[in-house]
C-alpha positions in Angstrom: 86.9 -21.6 73.2 85.1 -23.3 76.1 83.5 -19.9 77.0 82.4 -19.0 73.5 78.7 -18.2 73.4 78.6 -15.9 70.3 80.5 -15.5 67.0 81.1 -12.2 65.3 82.3 -12.1 61.6 84.1 -9.5 59.6 82.6 -9.2 56.1 85.2 -8.5 53.4 87.7 -11.3 53.1 85.9 -13.5 55.6 82.3 -13.9 54.3 83.1 -12.8 50.8 86.0 -12.3 48.4 85.3 -8.7 47.5 88.5 -7.1 46.4 87.3 -6.5 42.8 84.0 -5.1 44.0 85.6 -2.7 46.4 88.2 -1.6 43.8 85.4 -0.9 41.3 83.4 1.0 43.9 86.3 3.3 44.9 87.5 3.7 41.4 84.0 4.9 40.4 84.3 7.6 43.1 87.8 8.5 42.1 86.8 8.8 38.4 84.0 11.3 39.4 86.6 13.6 40.9 89.2 13.2 38.1 91.6 11.0 40.1 93.5 8.1 38.5 92.1 4.7 39.4 93.7 2.3 41.9 95.3 -0.5 40.0 95.7 -4.2 41.0 99.5 -3.6 41.2 99.2 -1.0 43.9 99.0 -3.6 46.7 98.9 -1.2 49.7 96.2 1.0 48.2 94.2 -2.2 47.2 94.5 -3.5 50.7 93.3 -0.1 52.1 90.2 -0.2 49.8 89.5 -3.8 51.0 89.8 -3.2 54.8 89.3 0.4 55.9 86.2 2.5 56.2 85.2 4.8 53.4 86.2 8.0 55.2 89.7 6.6 55.9 90.0 5.2 52.3 89.1 8.5 50.7 91.2 10.5 53.1 94.2 8.5 52.0 93.4 8.6 48.3 92.2 12.2 47.8 93.0 15.7 48.7 91.4 16.9 51.9 89.0 19.3 50.2 87.6 16.5 48.1 86.9 13.9 50.9 83.5 15.2 52.1 82.1 15.8 48.6 83.3 12.3 47.6 81.6 10.8 50.7 78.4 12.6 49.7 78.8 11.3 46.2 79.3 7.8 47.5 76.0 7.9 49.4 74.3 8.3 46.0 75.8 5.1 44.6 73.8 1.9 44.7 76.3 -0.7 45.9 74.1 -3.4 44.4 75.8 -2.5 41.1 79.0 -3.9 42.5 77.7 -7.0 44.2 78.2 -9.2 41.0 81.9 -8.7 41.5 81.7 -10.5 44.9 81.8 -14.2 45.6 81.0 -16.0 48.9 84.0 -17.7 50.6 84.2 -21.5 50.1 81.8 -23.5 52.4 80.4 -20.3 53.8 76.7 -21.3 53.8 77.5 -24.8 55.1 79.4 -23.3 58.0 76.6 -20.7 58.8 73.9 -23.4 58.7 75.7 -25.5 61.3 77.1 -22.7 63.5 73.8 -20.7 63.7 72.1 -23.8 65.2 74.4 -23.5 68.3 75.4 -19.8 68.6 74.0 -16.4 67.9 75.9 -14.8 65.0 76.8 -11.2 64.2 78.6 -9.2 61.5 80.8 -6.3 62.4 82.2 -4.5 59.3 83.8 -1.3 58.3 81.4 -1.3 55.4 78.5 1.2 55.5 74.9 0.4 54.8 75.9 -1.8 51.8 76.2 -4.8 54.1 72.4 -5.2 54.2 71.8 -5.5 50.5 74.9 -7.8 50.2 73.6 -10.2 52.8 70.1 -10.1 51.2 71.5 -10.7 47.7 73.3 -13.9 48.8 70.3 -14.9 51.1 72.5 -14.9 54.2 70.9 -12.2 56.3 68.7 -14.6 58.3 71.8 -16.2 59.8 72.7 -13.1 61.7 70.9 -11.7 64.7 73.1 -8.6 64.8 74.6 -6.6 62.0 76.9 -3.7 62.8 78.4 -1.3 60.2 80.5 1.8 60.4 77.4 4.0 60.5 76.5 2.5 63.9 79.6 3.7 65.7 81.7 6.9 65.9 85.0 5.0 65.5 85.3 2.0 63.0 87.9 -0.7 63.3 90.7 -0.8 64.4 88.9 0.8 67.4 86.9 -1.7 69.4 83.6 0.2 69.3 81.7 -2.0 66.8 82.8 -5.2 68.4 81.7 -4.0 71.8 78.4 -2.9 70.3 78.0 -6.3 68.6 78.6 -8.1 71.9 76.1 -5.8 73.7 73.4 -6.5 71.1 74.2 -10.2 71.4 73.7 -9.7 75.2 77.0 -11.3 75.9 80.2 -10.1 77.6 83.1 -9.6 75.1 85.1 -12.4 76.7 82.3 -14.9 75.6 82.6 -13.8 72.0 84.8 -14.9 69.1 85.7 -12.5 66.3 86.8 -13.8 62.9 88.7 -11.4 60.7 91.3 -11.2 58.0 93.2 -8.0 58.6 95.4 -6.1 61.1 92.4 -3.8 61.7 90.3 -6.7 62.8 93.2 -8.1 65.0 93.7 -4.7 66.7 89.9 -4.2 67.3 89.6 -7.7 68.9 92.5 -7.1 71.2 91.2 -3.7 72.3 87.7 -5.2 72.9 89.0 -8.2 74.9 87.5 -10.6 72.4 89.2 -13.8 71.2 90.5 -13.3 67.6 90.5 -15.9 64.9 92.6 -15.1 61.8 91.1 -16.1 58.5 93.0 -16.5 55.2 96.6 -16.4 56.4 97.2 -12.6 56.4 97.1 -12.2 60.2 97.5 -14.6 63.1 95.0 -15.1 65.9 94.6 -17.4 68.9 93.2 -19.7 66.2 93.8 -19.4 62.4 92.3 -21.1 59.4 92.0 -20.8 55.7 88.5 -21.9 55.0 85.2 -22.3 56.8 85.2 -26.0 57.0 88.3 -25.7 59.2 86.2 -23.4 61.4 83.6 -26.1 61.8 86.3 -28.6 62.7 87.6 -26.2 65.3 84.2 -26.0 67.0 83.7 -29.7 66.7 87.0 -30.4 68.5 86.2 -28.0 71.2 82.7 -29.5 71.7 84.3 -33.0 72.0 87.0 -32.0 74.5 
């Protein structure tokens, strides 16, 4: 922690509770191609929709010949329609206000271009000097590409960055990138782990005082 000079955040499950939004989004695509919807009881498929990039999600949910047409269809959807299903994580804004005064902040998400309108809708975009989505790299998480790109754009070496994520994809990406990983929400463990953003502030406060 002593070397941390920049903080990178995942989006879904870290900045926002977005499972319902993601499920509604992918079910809209599935419906257009006459597939049955993913239901809340299908935990593995729900988790896939919540963490993976759209090409990977659709490749797992659809026949191969439908994936590219479905991706093209998804590009026509306006994700702002699904933003009302999202809610910011507790104490998110409070944490960003404090942390942004001391560190440059970035987002690295397997989302596509929907991350921009989401941050704008919740009036959070100004906190982040770097925003990386799956369209910015060839390989999304769990590969390290977007984390390494975020570090480069922050003009910091990976070892000086902290990445906060909530899934095994985030954990693997951080390990491959050589970036310290913080697990959020209890699903995965990191060098540090916490369940809400006030605890993150306490972590930084303790490190500053030591």
